FIGUNU-209907 format. One line per field, with one value per residue: residue number from 1; x, y, z of N, C-alpha, C, O, CB in turn; residue in three letters. Coordinates in steps of 0.001 Angstrom, whole numbers. Glycine has a CB too. Example, Ala and Ser with C-alpha at 12.3 -4.5 7.8 and 13.67 -1.06 7.14 Angstrom:
BEGIN
k 1,2
n.c1 13190,12850
n.c2 -5690,-2250
n.c3 7800,7080
ca.c1 12300,13670
ca.c2 -4500,-1060
ca.c3 7800,7140
c.c1 13200,12900
c.c2 -3300,30
c.c3 7800,7870
o.c1 14236,13409
o.c2 -3319,1138
o.c3 8465,8039
cb.c1 11308,14084
cb.c2 -4473,-598
cb.c3 9046,5725
r ala,ser
//
This chain:
BEGIN
k 1,2,3,4,5,6,7,8,9,10,11,12,13,14,15,16,17,18,19,20,21,22,23,24,25,26,27,28,29,30,31,32,33,34,35,36,37,38,39,40,41,42,43,44,45,46,47,48,49,50,51,52,53,54,55,56,57,58,59,60,61,62,63,64,65,66,67,68,69,70,71,72,73,74,75,76,77,78,79,80,81,82,83,84,85,86,87,88,89,90,91,92,93,94,95,96,97,98,99,100,101,102,103,104,105,106,107,108,109,110,111,112,113
n.c1 168053,168673,167269,166400,166217,167698,166204,166193,165658,165192,166843,165954,165497,163680,161356,161365,158644,158651,160986,162196,161953,162638,162235,161005,158462,155401,155465,158056,158994,157518,158408,161210,161011,159793,161809,163912,162598,162368,165053,165783,164227,165275,167901,167071,165819,167959,169403,167680,166872,164891,161378,160690,158623,157413,159417,159520,160987,160263,158807,156193,154980,152311,150542,149083,146834,145930,143668,142587,142223,142443,141195,141807,140091,139335,136862,136760,137927,140639,143969,144983,146976,147793,149690,150078,148401,148771,149788,148437,148056,148536,150949,151342,153497,153457,154665,155162,156385,155375,155038,155079,153975,152750,151558,152170,153089,156403,158491,159245,159633,162324,161848,162226,164059
n.c2 -49329,-47294,-45570,-46544,-46377,-46802,-47824,-45985,-47139,-50100,-50987,-51949,-51844,-49425,-47704,-44370,-41977,-39444,-36679,-36231,-38522,-41058,-43442,-46890,-47525,-46701,-47989,-48448,-45764,-44910,-46724,-46054,-43433,-43776,-45216,-43338,-41309,-42630,-43002,-40251,-39556,-41251,-40092,-37550,-38136,-39052,-36674,-35045,-32717,-31134,-30344,-29961,-28361,-26807,-26279,-27380,-29271,-31645,-34925,-37414,-40765,-42748,-44879,-47965,-49249,-52132,-54079,-54694,-53188,-53004,-50615,-49420,-48036,-45997,-45874,-43622,-41579,-41266,-41814,-44970,-47850,-48328,-49462,-51703,-51346,-51187,-53599,-55638,-54719,-54265,-52916,-51390,-50064,-47519,-46965,-44631,-41367,-38341,-34797,-33007,-30441,-29390,-31680,-33033,-35758,-37098,-39018,-42567,-44891,-47269,-50696,-52485,-55343
n.c3 -12057,-10252,-8822,-6389,-2903,438,3284,6353,8765,8643,6566,4172,627,-1351,-3483,-3542,-2920,-2511,-2503,-46,1456,3840,4869,4386,4725,6647,9144,9720,9838,12165,14066,14242,15103,17514,18934,18920,20400,22880,23696,23991,26116,28150,28415,29274,31668,33236,33540,34710,37136,38119,37562,34096,33307,35321,37180,39699,42325,43315,42984,42459,42965,41962,44226,44766,47189,48876,50861,54347,57523,61099,63167,66193,68961,71871,74427,76054,74454,74419,72882,71439,70988,67621,66067,64439,62304,59515,58798,57415,54895,51330,49296,46092,44029,41582,38153,36901,37113,38450,38390,41449,41718,39210,38309,35947,33727,34094,33742,33149,35681,36307,36413,39436,40535
ca.c1 167377,169427,166331,166176,166952,167769,165468,167051,165371,165388,167801,165309,165502,162415,161193,160836,157569,159011,162434,162800,161471,163828,161689,160323,156946,154912,155765,159566,159126,157015,159379,162434,160634,159636,163173,164686,162034,162630,166427,165894,163570,166233,168872,166432,165582,169201,169918,166636,167005,163718,160434,160946,157407,157149,160624,159441,162105,159687,157866,155536,154591,151007,150637,147717,146952,144855,143600,141746,142948,141710,141477,141401,139639,138917,135528,136998,138444,142124,144558,145298,147998,147363,150948,149854,147279,149169,150483,147712,147888,149582,151278,151818,153968,153359,155897,155274,156717,154516,155455,154290,153292,151872,150910,152454,153959,157815,159346,158833,160621,162726,161319,163220,163946
ca.c2 -49235,-46396,-44756,-47225,-45862,-47704,-47322,-45644,-47975,-51492,-51181,-52509,-50899,-48975,-46634,-43158,-41309,-38003,-36525,-36221,-39773,-41715,-44758,-47656,-47618,-45946,-48606,-48046,-44337,-44856,-47492,-45289,-42217,-44249,-45575,-41997,-40592,-43303,-42682,-38987,-39637,-41850,-39099,-36450,-38628,-39169,-35363,-34255,-32318,-30441,-30466,-29087,-27600,-25700,-26063,-28062,-30169,-32874,-35702,-38380,-42007,-43249,-46258,-48623,-49912,-53155,-54812,-54219,-52933,-52855,-49374,-49530,-46714,-46151,-45261,-42307,-40718,-41233,-42635,-46297,-48376,-48826,-49632,-52763,-51045,-51356,-54947,-56517,-54050,-54559,-51675,-51687,-48756,-47329,-46946,-43356,-40181,-37126,-33548,-32705,-29192,-29243,-33011,-33560,-36929,-36724,-40222,-43920,-45530,-48586,-51743,-53118,-56859
ca.c3 -10761,-9382,-7990,-5186,-1713,1511,4566,7467,9980,8483,5590,2927,-547,-1755,-4515,-2815,-3590,-2247,-2442,1353,2065,4450,5378,3246,5157,7769,10375,10004,10328,13535,14979,14410,15809,18946,19472,19203,21449,24067,23904,24465,27446,29043,28720,30049,33033,33913,33904,35295,38513,38462,36510,32991,32991,36321,37996,41006,42678,43900,42152,43272,42324,42437,44844,45042,48536,49040,52141,55397,58733,62385,63833,67615,69660,73290,74747,76698,73450,74421,71898,71743,70086,66297,65326,63532,61403,58187,58598,56440,53617,50289,48517,44688,43474,40109,37375,36182,38033,38157,39118,42669,41595,38028,38084,34632,33672,33887,33215,33631,36569,35935,37403,40363,40498
c.c1 168227,168601,165903,166836,166823,167031,166431,166850,165690,166404,167214,165367,164011,162428,160558,159640,157774,160466,163047,162390,162682,163481,160957,158857,156686,155431,157246,159692,158658,157870,160636,162099,160528,160937,164040,164132,162302,164086,166573,165277,164582,167318,168270,166237,166843,169685,168849,166869,165755,162684,160595,159789,157219,158412,160560,160535,161591,158779,157267,155261,153236,151243,149287,147853,145722,144843,142595,142584,141950,142159,140872,141136,139299,137546,135648,137651,139965,142666,144905,146336,147467,148588,150870,148793,147569,149815,149777,147491,148988,149780,151910,152135,153752,154708,156150,155558,156043,155100,154551,153457,152333,151151,151168,153312,155364,158527,158787,159977,161082,162271,162477,162979,163752
c.c2 -48429,-45468,-45372,-46583,-46997,-47069,-47101,-46600,-49420,-51857,-51733,-51452,-50618,-47987,-45442,-42442,-39776,-37886,-36626,-37523,-40611,-43182,-45573,-47710,-46825,-46630,-48405,-46674,-44218,-45557,-46640,-44122,-42650,-44554,-44331,-41347,-41315,-43067,-41270,-38880,-40195,-40798,-37974,-36888,-38660,-37770,-34489,-34012,-31533,-30663,-29460,-28130,-26467,-25463,-26714,-29056,-31524,-33530,-36805,-39660,-42496,-44614,-46723,-49394,-50822,-53733,-54182,-54047,-52752,-51522,-49339,-48139,-47069,-45335,-43860,-41316,-40606,-42087,-44021,-46778,-48984,-49007,-50715,-52529,-51360,-52707,-55741,-55842,-54343,-53283,-51985,-50241,-48725,-47197,-45568,-42255,-38994,-35943,-33310,-31351,-29169,-30593,-33559,-34816,-36557,-37916,-41454,-44422,-46979,-49560,-52334,-54627,-57345
c.c3 -9749,-8485,-6714,-4028,-525,2685,5701,8705,9670,7449,4275,1888,-954,-2840,-3757,-3645,-3366,-2197,-1083,2138,2570,4808,4261,3561,6345,9128,10701,10496,11784,14490,15251,15217,17291,19629,19782,20270,22806,24514,24549,25831,28487,29427,29607,31474,33842,34416,34520,36826,39015,37277,35321,32682,33948,37262,39414,41122,43242,42864,42983,42336,42860,43014,45126,46354,48584,50376,53159,56648,59910,62999,65251,68171,71093,73549,75265,75772,73483,73278,72412,70719,68743,65432,64249,62429,59972,57849,57522,55121,52590,49467,47165,44181,42011,39462,36667,37325,37519,38982,40264,42513,40415,37635,36693,34672,33273,33196,33757,34480,36117,36904,38221,40424,41937
o.c1 168449,169078,165099,168012,165997,167241,167335,167745,166470,166827,167977,165296,163187,163494,159386,159684,157109,161161,164199,162495,163630,164363,160380,158065,157598,155772,157610,160407,159294,158074,161064,162930,161077,161140,164783,164868,162450,164292,167342,165801,164708,167620,168900,166462,166820,170267,169090,167029,165609,163053,160628,159947,156921,158411,161494,160972,162374,158119,157752,155319,153052,151989,148440,148841,144602,145893,141863,143593,140787,143335,139662,141866,139027,137244,134807,137942,140536,141971,145094,146525,146789,148558,151561,148379,146660,150320,150435,146769,150145,148813,152881,151272,153842,155750,157145,154943,156105,155578,153335,152393,151145,150280,150461,154172,155578,159109,157975,161138,160279,162291,163552,161844,163633
o.c2 -48825,-44751,-44781,-46242,-47910,-45901,-47892,-46803,-49984,-53013,-51959,-50266,-51531,-47437,-45487,-42351,-38955,-38855,-37024,-37559,-40841,-44016,-45003,-47939,-46320,-45940,-48213,-46410,-43520,-45091,-46534,-43789,-42007,-44185,-44293,-40809,-40621,-42940,-41085,-38135,-39644,-40630,-37521,-36110,-38328,-37646,-33319,-34931,-31311,-31093,-28250,-27199,-25338,-24512,-26571,-29632,-32408,-32896,-37110,-39575,-42637,-45424,-46001,-50088,-50362,-53882,-53250,-54737,-52398,-51326,-49246,-47190,-48211,-44311,-43002,-40218,-39909,-42959,-44241,-46137,-50011,-48750,-50617,-53458,-51777,-52910,-56461,-56384,-54616,-52674,-52736,-49394,-49726,-47299,-45365,-42323,-38658,-36112,-33397,-31193,-28935,-30619,-34472,-34946,-35833,-37738,-41452,-44389,-47765,-49310,-52628,-55101,-58547
o.c3 -8605,-7605,-5993,-4160,-557,3011,5969,9525,10438,7446,3337,2208,-888,-3116,-3382,-4872,-3997,-1889,-918,3364,1820,5015,3335,2647,6999,10089,11861,11463,12573,15611,16401,16061,18186,20786,20763,21098,23812,25721,25492,26659,29581,30609,30563,32401,35027,35494,34818,37631,40217,36184,35542,31892,33558,38044,40204,40126,43589,42041,44073,41110,44070,42464,45652,46594,48364,51002,52825,56796,59715,63306,65461,67885,71462,72938,74995,76247,72644,72756,73608,69685,68744,64229,63235,61735,59255,56745,56772,54283,52910,49011,47081,43955,41300,40109,35971,38389,36337,40104,40100,43113,40636,36766,36269,35544,32301,32126,34682,34071,35614,38109,37699,40371,42172
cb.c1 167087,170303,165126,166602,166295,169220,164364,166782,163859,164146,168828,163805,166343,161742,160254,162072,156161,158404,162799,162300,160613,164307,160676,160903,156491,153308,155396,160468,158278,155677,159827,163065,159249,158778,163935,164698,160560,162330,167180,165315,162267,166871,169436,165062,164972,170231,170504,165294,168269,164046,159110,161258,156184,155847,160857,158094,163034,158884,158567,154177,155674,149930,151481,147247,146989,144992,145011,140574,143851,141998,140953,142502,138319,140118,134780,137862,137834,142694,145747,144039,148772,146346,152066,149495,146901,150058,150509,146360,147817,149155,152240,150646,155458,152533,155844,153873,158263,152925,155446,155283,154280,152726,149396,153127,153409,158527,160894,158510,160016,164156,160550,163122,165268
cb.c2 -50657,-45575,-44450,-48574,-44357,-48049,-48363,-44184,-47842,-52107,-52060,-52966,-51536,-48451,-47123,-42095,-41818,-37462,-35258,-34902,-40602,-40923,-44492,-49160,-49084,-45874,-50070,-48148,-43344,-45409,-48904,-44877,-41575,-45501,-46477,-41016,-40404,-44751,-42766,-38069,-40564,-43108,-38534,-36032,-40006,-39819,-34680,-34949,-31475,-28910,-30327,-29899,-28494,-26081,-24561,-28751,-29473,-32560,-36293,-37748,-43076,-43298,-46288,-49646,-48828,-54259,-54859,-55167,-51686,-54090,-48220,-50255,-46010,-45609,-46096,-42468,-39391,-41743,-41977,-47162,-49426,-47850,-49966,-53908,-49617,-50300,-55801,-56949,-52593,-55797,-50775,-52519,-48501,-46096,-48075,-43034,-39886,-37389,-32305,-32600,-28095,-28724,-32912,-32518,-37951,-36349,-40141,-44943,-45609,-48679,-52937,-52496,-57557
cb.c3 -10207,-10212,-8747,-5308,-1233,1848,5057,7869,10441,8168,6120,3160,-1816,-665,-5792,-2577,-3052,-927,-3001,2179,1019,5753,6572,3061,5476,7704,10331,8721,9421,13617,14305,13087,15239,19003,18441,18062,21185,23892,22569,23534,27377,28377,27427,29430,33005,32979,32697,35053,38674,38727,37097,31799,33013,37233,38142,41205,43726,45223,40895,43904,42539,41289,46154,43824,49812,48056,52772,55634,58560,63392,63000,68468,68927,74277,75780,77928,73591,75790,71371,71756,70825,65612,66290,64299,61510,57865,59941,56998,53847,49329,49322,43709,43777,39778,36329,35294,38137,38550,38196,43922,41473,36817,38301,33808,32710,35279,33629,32423,37982,35776,36635,41820,39838
r met,ser,asp,leu,lys,lys,cys,trp,asn,cys,gly,glu,lys,tyr,his,pro,thr,arg,ser,asp,gln,lys,tyr,cys,cys,lys,trp,cys,arg,leu,glu,asp,tyr,ser,asp,arg,lys,lys,ala,val,arg,glu,val,glu,lys,glu,ser,met,thr,lys,cys,pro,his,cys,gly,ser,glu,glu,tyr,tyr,val,lys,thr,arg,ile,tyr,gly,lys,cys,asp,his,tyr,arg,arg,phe,asp,gly,lys,glu,thr,asp,asn,ser,gly,met,his,asp,asn,leu,thr,tyr,val,asp,gly,thr,ile,ala,tyr,cys,ala,glu,cys,lys,lys,arg,leu,phe,arg,leu,glu,glu,glu,cys
//
């Protein structure tokens, strides 16, 4: 049984069907690929100073806003106090950062406690 190989991801022994096979199954291959890709994204996010696609130095996060507000107006057209307009609104920030110029997805923000 010397033809058994050890899976790079889970360590299980398996019979390879190809000479370059490193994983025992499709799921181990995908799981290992996903873990490596996530680790690369974390390193890229830490060192990111601009968009890797277009070079923009700004990014944005999509925010959902819920609620109703009262917008006060005057009959003569002059401005009136609307400082409490946003008091009854709920803001829910997204978790994905997008480039401000090319609109491409850049990285996932860490959730704040």
